[in-house]
All heavy atoms as an XYZ file, in Angstrom:
664
protein
N     104.900     64.278    149.087
C     105.519     65.102    150.080
C     104.888     66.493    150.008
O     104.560     66.981    148.930
C     107.028     65.205    149.811
C     107.732     66.072    150.794
S     109.489     66.407    150.446
C     110.133     64.887    149.884
N     104.759     67.138    151.136
C     104.175     68.465    151.180
C     105.084     69.371    151.990
O     105.626     68.969    153.021
C     102.793     68.426    151.807
C     102.077     69.733    151.747
C     100.632     69.611    152.205
O     100.199     68.568    152.674
N      99.896     70.677    152.083
N     105.268     70.597    151.508
C     106.069     71.606    152.192
C     105.158     72.774    152.505
O     104.385     73.213    151.648
C     107.247     72.080    151.302
C     108.020     73.184    151.962
C     108.145     70.901    150.953
N     105.250     73.280    153.714
C     104.430     74.412    154.123
C     105.331     75.623    154.317
O     106.365     75.532    154.968
C     103.695     74.099    155.442
O     102.919     72.918    155.253
C     102.798     75.239    155.860
N     104.933     76.754    153.735
C     105.682     78.002    153.866
C     104.791     79.066    154.479
O     103.614     79.167    154.135
C     106.140     78.515    152.498
C     107.094     77.659    151.701
C     107.274     78.251    150.310
C     108.438     77.587    152.393
N     105.363     79.876    155.357
C     104.663     81.048    155.857
C     105.126     82.230    155.027
O     106.306     82.588    155.042
C     105.005     81.286    157.338
C     104.406     80.219    158.240
O     103.271     79.805    157.971
O     105.084     79.811    159.199
N     104.210     82.798    154.240
C     104.528     83.935    153.372
C     103.782     85.146    153.905
O     102.549     85.159    153.903
C     104.120     83.649    151.907
C     104.446     84.842    151.028
C     104.789     82.385    151.405
N     104.519     86.175    154.375
C     103.839     87.383    154.845
C     102.988     87.992    153.740
O     103.341     87.925    152.559
C     105.008     88.324    155.209
C     106.169     87.410    155.468
C     105.969     86.251    154.530
N     101.870     88.566    154.114
C     100.910     89.124    153.153
C     101.564     90.066    152.147
O     101.248     90.022    150.966
C      99.795     89.873    153.883
C      98.841     88.985    154.641
C      97.963     88.140    153.746
O      97.577     88.600    152.652
O      97.661     87.010    154.146
N     102.501     90.904    152.606
C     103.097     91.886    151.700
C     103.932     91.236    150.603
O     104.271     91.877    149.618
C     103.931     92.935    152.453
C     105.206     92.429    153.076
C     105.069     92.030    154.535
O     103.989     91.659    154.990
N     106.162     92.088    155.270
N     104.257     89.964    150.738
C     105.030     89.268    149.714
C     104.164     88.390    148.825
O     104.676     87.650    148.001
C     106.153     88.438    150.332
C     107.149     89.277    151.073
C     107.303     89.147    152.438
C     107.914     90.216    150.402
C     108.205     89.929    153.120
C     108.826     91.007    151.078
C     108.971     90.861    152.443
N     102.862     88.468    148.970
C     101.955     87.709    148.128
C     101.988     88.171    146.681
O     101.632     87.442    145.782
N     102.450     89.384    146.467
C     102.645     89.933    145.131
C     101.395     89.844    144.257
O     101.473     89.596    143.070
C     103.829     89.243    144.436
C     105.145     89.243    145.199
C     106.160     88.368    144.484
C     105.678     90.656    145.363
N     100.244     90.056    144.846
C      98.973     90.063    144.122
C      98.646     88.744    143.432
O      97.972     88.727    142.405
C      98.930     91.215    143.099
C      99.026     92.572    143.775
O      98.500     92.704    144.888
O      99.631     93.477    143.179
N      99.165     87.657    143.927
C      98.824     86.333    143.415
C      97.735     85.731    144.291
O      97.672     85.997    145.485
C     100.018     85.367    143.479
C     101.131     85.637    142.510
C     102.394     86.020    142.964
C     100.958     85.462    141.151
C     103.439     86.234    142.077
C     101.990     85.677    140.255
C     103.233     86.059    140.730
O     104.253     86.270    139.851
N      96.916     84.883    143.693
C      96.039     84.059    144.520
C      96.932     82.989    145.144
O      98.064     82.772    144.691
C      94.944     83.386    143.676
O      95.563     82.465    142.766
C      94.101     84.412    142.931
N      96.447     82.311    146.133
C      97.252     81.278    146.787
C      97.688     80.178    145.817
O      98.868     79.820    145.777
C      96.490     80.697    147.979
C      97.316     79.899    148.980
C      98.512     80.687    149.471
C      96.450     79.487    150.141
N      96.798     79.657    144.953
C      97.239     78.649    143.978
C      98.271     79.197    142.980
O      99.214     78.501    142.607
C      95.964     78.236    143.261
C      94.860     78.591    144.193
C      95.336     79.786    144.946
N      98.098     80.458    142.554
C      99.073     81.058    141.628
C     100.434     81.216    142.290
O     101.468     80.942    141.670
C      98.589     82.437    141.154
C      97.396     82.411    140.238
C      96.802     83.799    140.003
O      97.007     84.712    140.831
O      96.120     83.937    138.973
N     100.441     81.649    143.547
C     101.702     81.805    144.277
C     102.390     80.455    144.451
O     103.603     80.344    144.245
C     101.454     82.472    145.633
C     102.698     82.708    146.490
C     103.691     83.615    145.764
C     102.300     83.305    147.841
N     101.639     79.431    144.781
C     102.210     78.088    144.933
C     102.829     77.619    143.615
O     103.934     77.066    143.598
C     101.140     77.106    145.402
N     102.145     77.864    142.503
C     102.662     77.461    141.185
C     103.945     78.221    140.853
O     104.898     77.636    140.343
C     101.595     77.689    140.122
C     101.951     77.102    138.778
C     100.714     76.917    137.929
C     101.026     76.337    136.581
N     101.479     74.970    136.585
N     103.989     79.533    141.142
C     105.192     80.325    140.885
C     106.368     79.837    141.733
O     107.489     79.732    141.246
C     104.941     81.805    141.168
C     104.181     82.515    140.084
C     104.905     82.479    138.745
O     104.384     81.934    137.786
N     106.077     83.040    138.662
N     106.121     79.552    142.993
C     107.185     79.071    143.874
C     107.731     77.744    143.363
O     108.951     77.528    143.340
C     106.684     78.962    145.335
C     106.469     80.374    145.907
C     107.661     78.166    146.190
C     105.764     80.394    147.246
N     106.850     76.843    142.926
C     107.307     75.563    142.379
C     108.137     75.768    141.115
O     109.167     75.120    140.921
C     106.112     74.645    142.087
C     105.512     74.023    143.333
C     104.320     73.163    142.998
C     104.730     71.910    142.282
N     103.634     70.968    142.080
N     107.710     76.694    140.257
C     108.448     76.970    139.027
C     109.833     77.530    139.353
O     110.838     77.077    138.802
C     107.670     77.941    138.144
C     108.371     78.374    136.863
C     108.669     77.176    135.951
C     107.532     79.398    136.123
N     109.904     78.494    140.256
C     111.193     79.085    140.613
C     112.104     78.067    141.302
O     113.314     78.071    141.083
C     111.005     80.320    141.482
C     110.408     81.488    140.728
C     109.524     82.355    141.341
C     110.701     81.720    139.386
C     108.962     83.422    140.657
C     110.138     82.773    138.687
C     109.281     83.620    139.324
O     108.730     84.670    138.643
N     111.533     77.194    142.107
C     112.330     76.142    142.742
C     112.883     75.189    141.681
O     114.053     74.800    141.725
C     111.498     75.379    143.766
N     112.053     74.830    140.711
C     112.494     73.946    139.628
C     113.606     74.599    138.820
O     114.606     73.960    138.479
C     111.316     73.581    138.722
N     113.453     75.890    138.508
C     114.492     76.616    137.771
C     115.805     76.641    138.542
O     116.872     76.400    137.973
C     114.044     78.058    137.495
C     113.065     78.258    136.360
C     112.451     79.649    136.423
C     113.733     78.031    135.019
N     115.726     76.915    139.827
C     116.932     76.983    140.653
C     117.634     75.629    140.725
O     118.859     75.541    140.569
C     116.588     77.478    142.054
N     116.873     74.563    140.942
C     117.478     73.229    141.038
C     118.057     72.786    139.694
O     119.107     72.150    139.642
C     116.463     72.217    141.561
C     116.127     72.434    143.026
S     115.078     71.134    143.725
C     113.514     71.466    142.917
N     117.380     73.146    138.596
C     117.895     72.830    137.268
C     119.180     73.600    136.996
O     120.157     73.056    136.489
C     116.839     73.155    136.207
C     117.341     73.015    134.798
C     117.607     71.766    134.258
C     117.573     74.132    134.023
C     118.089     71.631    132.960
C     118.044     74.022    132.723
C     118.311     72.760    132.195
N     119.192     74.872    137.360
C     120.347     75.732    137.091
C     121.612     75.216    137.772
O     122.696     75.293    137.196
C     120.052     77.154    137.561
C     121.111     78.157    137.170
C     120.710     79.574    137.514
O     119.994     79.809    138.489
N     121.145     80.512    136.709
N     121.491     74.671    138.965
C     122.676     74.166    139.671
C     122.942     72.688    139.390
O     123.842     72.089    139.970
C     122.600     74.421    141.196
C     122.567     75.908    141.489
C     121.430     73.699    141.832
N     122.145     72.089    138.504
C     122.403     70.720    138.096
C     121.873     69.634    139.015
O     122.272     68.478    138.915
N     120.954     69.993    139.898
C     120.395     68.998    140.822
C     119.326     68.135    140.174
O     119.102     67.003    140.590
C     119.813     69.673    142.070
C     120.837     70.333    142.940
C     121.712     69.303    143.598
C     122.697     69.965    144.545
N     123.640     69.012    145.098
N     118.633     68.687    139.155
C     117.582     67.939    138.467
C     117.693     68.193    136.966
O     118.250     69.193    136.530
C     116.167     68.298    138.975
C     115.862     69.791    138.777
C     115.972     67.875    140.420
C     114.439     70.197    139.156
N     117.150     67.289    136.193
C     117.137     67.428    134.730
C     116.011     68.363    134.303
O     115.107     68.670    135.087
C     116.910     66.057    134.090
O     115.595     65.602    134.377
N     116.046     68.776    133.048
C     114.983     69.629    132.509
C     113.641     68.889    132.561
O     112.616     69.483    132.904
C     115.304     70.059    131.087
N     113.648     67.619    132.227
C     112.415     66.836    132.254
C     111.813     66.765    133.643
O     110.602     66.924    133.820
N     112.654     66.534    134.633
C     112.155     66.470    136.006
C     111.699     67.841    136.471
O     110.703     67.962    137.185
C     113.210     65.909    136.955
C     112.674     65.652    138.330
C     111.897     64.548    138.593
C     112.922     66.546    139.359
C     111.373     64.321    139.856
C     112.407     66.336    140.625
C     111.638     65.220    140.880
N     112.409     68.898    136.044
C     112.011     70.263    136.406
C     110.617     70.569    135.857
O     109.798     71.168    136.552
C     113.026     71.270    135.894
N     110.356     70.146    134.627
C     109.032     70.346    134.027
C     107.966     69.620    134.839
O     106.900     70.179    135.124
C     109.003     69.840    132.591
S     110.039     70.753    131.464
N     108.273     68.396    135.191
C     107.324     67.594    135.971
C     107.090     68.226    137.343
O     105.962     68.347    137.808
C     107.877     66.176    136.125
C     106.931     65.199    136.748
C     107.516     63.791    136.796
O     108.363     63.447    135.953
O     107.119     63.052    137.713
N     108.180     68.644    137.997
C     108.112     69.251    139.320
C     107.257     70.520    139.288
O     106.417     70.736    140.153
C     109.525     69.575    139.810
C     109.581     70.162    141.185
C     109.668     69.341    142.298
C     109.564     71.534    141.374
C     109.726     69.878    143.577
C     109.617     72.084    142.641
C     109.697     71.257    143.749
N     107.463     71.363    138.276
C     106.761     72.640    138.170
C     105.400     72.512    137.504
O     104.656     73.489    137.428
C     107.625     73.641    137.400
N     105.096     71.325    136.996
C     103.827     71.063    136.313
C     103.631     71.999    135.118
O     102.584     72.624    134.955
C     102.656     71.170    137.285
C     101.365     70.593    136.714
O     101.455     69.684    135.854
O     100.283     71.055    137.103
N     104.704     72.105    134.292
C     104.640     72.882    133.051
C     105.200     72.021    131.927
O     105.948     71.074    132.169
C     105.448     74.212    133.137
C     104.848     75.144    134.171
C     106.919     73.964    133.408
N     104.833     72.367    130.693
C     105.400     71.621    129.576
C     106.810     72.142    129.281
O     107.239     73.164    129.814
C     104.506     71.671    128.338
C     104.317     73.066    127.767
O     105.237     73.892    127.830
O     103.222     73.329    127.243
N     107.537     71.406    128.461
C     108.937     71.731    128.171
C     109.070     73.114    127.527
O     110.003     73.853    127.811
C     109.543     70.649    127.280
C     111.042     70.696    127.221
C     111.609     69.479    126.537
N     111.474     68.275    127.329
C     112.439     67.795    128.121
N     113.577     68.410    128.224
N     112.246     66.687    128.790
N     108.121     73.480    126.670
C     108.179     74.792    126.008
C     108.087     75.927    127.024
O     108.829     76.887    126.971
C     107.071     74.911    124.953
C     107.177     73.853    123.889
C     106.277     72.799    123.847
C     108.205     73.900    122.949
C     106.387     71.813    122.872
C     108.319     72.920    121.971
C     107.405     71.880    121.941
O     107.525     70.904    120.988
N     107.151     75.790    127.942
C     107.004     76.827    128.987
C     108.240     76.878    129.856
O     108.727     77.955    130.234
C     105.759     76.543    129.830
C     105.635     77.373    131.085
C     105.137     78.786    130.814
N     105.373     79.686    131.935
C     104.646     79.729    133.039
N     103.626     78.922    133.195
N     104.948     80.586    133.997
N     108.809     75.715    130.185
C     110.005     75.693    131.037
C     111.171     76.367    130.323
O     111.880     77.176    130.917
C     110.366     74.260    131.440
C     111.552     74.215    132.358
C     111.435     74.635    133.671
C     112.781     73.771    131.902
C     112.535     74.617    134.523
C     113.874     73.741    132.745
C     113.747     74.167    134.056
N     111.364     76.058    129.045
C     112.458     76.691    128.300
C     112.232     78.186    128.144
O     113.177     78.968    128.150
C     112.640     76.025    126.938
C     113.264     74.656    127.014
C     113.111     73.751    125.976
C     114.009     74.250    128.111
C     113.685     72.485    126.026
C     114.580     72.987    128.178
C     114.420     72.112    127.135
O     114.998     70.867    127.195
N     110.969     78.597    128.021
C     110.639     80.022    127.992
C     111.082     80.699    129.286
O     111.674     81.772    129.271
C     109.119     80.173    127.867
C     108.642     81.004    126.732
C     107.109     80.987    126.678
O     106.437     81.279    127.693
O     106.601     80.660    125.600
N     110.790     80.054    130.402
C     111.182     80.596    131.704
C     112.703     80.600    131.856
O     113.263     81.536    132.422
C     110.531     79.807    132.844
C     109.039     79.986    132.926
C     108.617     81.420    133.243
O     109.307     82.108    134.029
O     107.582     81.856    132.705
N     113.364     79.568    131.344
C     114.828     79.544    131.383
C     115.390     80.745    130.634
O     116.314     81.411    131.108
C     115.369     78.253    130.767
S     115.176     76.800    131.802
N     114.829     81.041    129.472
C     115.288     82.184    128.678
C     115.054     83.490    129.431
O     115.942     84.350    129.472
C     114.583     82.204    127.326
N     113.893     83.643    130.043
C     113.587     84.854    130.810
C     114.583     85.084    131.940
O     114.922     86.212    132.261
C     112.189     84.768    131.433
C     111.057     85.039    130.513
C     109.777     85.022    131.325
C     108.564     84.874    130.454
N     107.332     84.725    131.254
N     115.025     83.985    132.546
C     115.902     84.068    133.715
C     117.365     83.796    133.367
O     118.187     83.574    134.247
C     115.411     83.115    134.809
C     114.040     83.465    135.288
N     113.791     84.502    136.157
C     112.830     82.958    134.963
C     112.506     84.601    136.376
N     111.891     83.670    135.663
N     117.648     83.806    132.057
C     119.017     83.622    131.555
C     119.666     82.344    132.107
O     120.819     82.326    132.504
C     119.864     84.851    131.860
C     119.346     86.095    131.154
C     120.206     87.285    131.409
C     119.797     88.541    130.708
N     118.482     88.763    130.266
N     118.879     81.279    132.112
C     119.349     79.973    132.550
C     119.609     79.117    131.325
O     118.669     78.809    130.584
C     118.296     79.289    133.448
O     118.066     80.114    134.586
C     118.748     77.920    133.894
N     120.866     78.765    131.058
C     121.145     77.939    129.875
C     120.505     76.559    129.997
O     120.448     75.985    131.081
C     122.665     77.833    129.846
C     123.156     78.336    131.144
C     122.058     79.070    131.826
N     120.018     76.038    128.873
C     119.397     74.719    128.890
C     120.368     73.638    128.419
O     120.100     72.455    128.568
C     118.092     74.670    128.069
C     117.044     75.553    128.706
C     118.314     75.073    126.640
N     121.484     74.059    127.842
C     122.528     73.123    127.433
C     123.791     73.485    128.199
O     124.201     74.649    128.206
C     122.794     73.194    125.911
C     121.533     72.818    125.151
C     123.957     72.291    125.526
C     121.635     73.007    123.654
N     124.373     72.501    128.855
C     125.557     72.742    129.665
C     126.756     72.030    129.058
O     126.699     70.833    128.793
C     125.339     72.238    131.096
C     124.152     72.858    131.756
N     124.188     74.106    132.323
C     122.889     72.411    131.923
C     123.002     74.401    132.813
N     122.193     73.387    132.579
N     127.808     72.777    128.824
C     129.062     72.204    128.332
C     130.120     72.347    129.403
O     130.180     73.355    130.094
C     129.541     72.949    127.073
C     128.786     72.612    125.821
C     127.776     73.435    125.342
C     129.091     71.466    125.091
C     127.082     73.127    124.181
C     128.404     71.156    123.933
C     127.411     71.990    123.482
O     126.733     71.675    122.335
N     130.966     71.350    129.527
C     132.126     71.436    130.398
C     133.133     72.379    129.744
O     133.124     72.534    128.523
C     132.751     70.048    130.603
C     131.853     69.082    131.343
C     131.542     69.521    132.759
O     132.443     70.055    133.443
O     130.376     69.369    133.178
N     134.020     72.998    130.516
C     135.024     73.886    129.916
C     135.812     73.177    128.809
O     136.289     72.057    128.991
C     135.933     74.243    131.093
C     135.066     74.076    132.300
C     134.133     72.943    131.971
N     135.876     73.814    127.655
C     136.606     73.272    126.515
C     135.804     72.318    125.654
O     136.169     72.041    124.512
N     134.699     71.802    126.162
C     133.890     70.825    125.434
C     133.246     71.428    124.183
O     133.233     70.815    123.123
C     132.827     70.251    126.365
C     132.062     69.090    125.798
C     131.052     68.528    126.788
O     130.835     69.116    127.865
O     130.465     67.492    126.453
N     132.733     72.641    124.305
C     132.102     73.292    123.168
C     133.120     73.570    122.065
O     132.853     73.316    120.892
C     131.429     74.595    123.595
C     130.754     75.404    122.487
C     129.664     74.584    121.801
C     130.172     76.687    123.049
N     134.290     74.056    122.443
C     135.339     74.334    121.460
C     135.740     73.067    120.721
O     135.904     73.066    119.504
C     136.554     74.975    122.125
C     136.312     76.376    122.639
C     135.614     76.425    123.992
O     135.349     75.360    124.606
O     135.290     77.551    124.424
N     135.886     71.974    121.452
C     136.254     70.694    120.842
C     135.165     70.228    119.878
O     135.457     69.731    118.782
C     136.504     69.639    121.921
N     133.926     70.399    120.267
C     132.797     70.015    119.416
C     132.799     70.836    118.121
O     132.608     70.302    117.031
C     131.485     70.234    120.177
C     130.255     69.813    119.452
C     129.870     68.374    119.697
O     130.436     67.740    120.592
O     129.004     67.887    118.963
N     133.015     72.135    118.254
C     133.045     73.008    117.083
C     134.220     72.666    116.150
O     134.070     72.668    114.936
C     133.114     74.477    117.498
C     131.827     75.032    118.104
C     132.054     76.428    118.674
C     130.707     75.046    117.094
N     135.376     72.389    116.728
C     136.535     71.996    115.922
C     136.234     70.718    115.155
O     136.552     70.613    113.972
C     137.767     71.794    116.818
C     138.387     73.080    117.276
C     139.585     72.849    118.187
O     140.140     71.727    118.188
O     139.938     73.789    118.897
N     135.600     69.770    115.805
C     135.250     68.524    115.152
C     134.272     68.771    114.013
O     134.442     68.245    112.902
C     134.641     67.541    116.176
C     134.095     66.301    115.542
C     134.960     65.287    115.116
C     132.730     66.132    115.347
C     134.474     64.146    114.518
C     132.225     64.993    114.750
C     133.113     63.993    114.344
O     132.621     62.852    113.744
N     133.243     69.575    114.264
C     132.235     69.833    113.246
C     132.780     70.648    112.076
O     132.357     70.451    110.932
C     131.033     70.573    113.873
C     130.205     69.767    114.839
C     129.172     70.644    115.521
C     129.504     68.612    114.127
N     133.693     71.545    112.351
C     134.255     72.403    111.289
C     135.458     71.761    110.604
O     135.952     72.280    109.610
C     134.651     73.763    111.876
S     133.243     74.688    112.455
N     135.919     70.662    111.158
C     137.037     69.942    110.552
C     138.372     70.655    110.681
O     139.261     70.447    109.874
N     138.522     71.479    111.716
C     139.809     72.159    111.906
C     140.609     71.520    113.002
O     140.176     70.793    113.793
C     139.598     73.658    112.282
O     138.813     73.727    113.451
C     138.951     74.397    111.143
């Protein structure tokens, strides 16, 4: 599948066309991962980066890589601590 975007010159942000395309794919992967539409593995594949680079980008953008349901983390900690 191919998607075509019209990006005004002033928003090229000093990227070459291939660099801009790679950045857009990475940001799209981060956004879809953040809202739970895709897994981390698929996000890496989509953005064509390895898992380390993807997790680095998640950290930069304050995107958690582990998601807990409300109360799930507390229950896990109670179980592990034996309280």
